[in-house]
N, C-alpha and C positions, 0 to 999 in steps of 0.2 A: 768944838774942835778949834784949836788955835790956828793961826795963819800958817805956821811952820808945818803943822800936821797936814793941812790942806795942800800946801805946796809939795810936800814929800809924797803925798798920795797921788798927785798928778804926775810927778816925775817918776816915781816908783810904784806903779799900780799893783795892788795886791791880787794875787791869784785867787779867784773865787772858789776854786776846788779845795782850798785849805792847805795847799802844798807849802805856801809861804809860812804859815803858822807852824807846820811840821818842821821846816828847816830852822826856824827860830828856836823851837824847842830843842832840836838837836844841837844847835850851836851853843845854847845856854848850858845844856848838860855837859858838853865838851869843855866849856870854860870851868864849870864846877869841878869836874874830874881833874882837869889840868892843875887847878889850884890845890886840890887835895894831894895830887901827885907831887907837886913842888914842896908842899908843906911836909909831906912824909919824907922826902929827900933831905930836907933840913933836919928833921928829927933824927933820922938814921945817922946822918953825919955827926950830929952832936953826941949821940949815944955811943958811937963807936970809939970815942975818945975817953969815955968813962970806964973805970975798972969795975964798978959795982953793978953793971948792967948785965942781965942774963942774955947769953948768946941766942937762946931760943926766942926771946922777945924781938931781938934784932932780925932774926930769920923770918919771923911772922910779919914784921913790918915790911921787909923786902918783898915777901910774897904778895902782900897787899899792894905794894907799889907796882909790881909786875901785872897784877890783875887790873889795876887802874889803867896802866899803859895799854893793855889788851882791849879794855872797854873803850878807851879813847880812839884807838885804831878802828875798832868795829863801827863806832858812831861816825867817824870820818868817812868810812867807806859807804855808810848809809847816806851821808850827806852828799857825797860826790862819788857815785858808783863807777867802777871801771868798766867801760863799755868795750867788749871784745869784738874785734872785726871778723 
């Protein structure tokens, strides 16, 4: 372990229950899905200006983009659940 890792471990101790590892996994997945969502947005925007693109293809890409948005929202709720009083 390098000094930086030791210093970080003392400043930010890891939860022995594994909750921190779960949070890291959720955050990584959110980042992956967000990047895919952004990439799909760029592809859809470029394709809408082309005349030779099938409208069905664009519709499928938009649905995929909405699915990604829903998955991101679900993961964010898992990461930080809303506590009702």
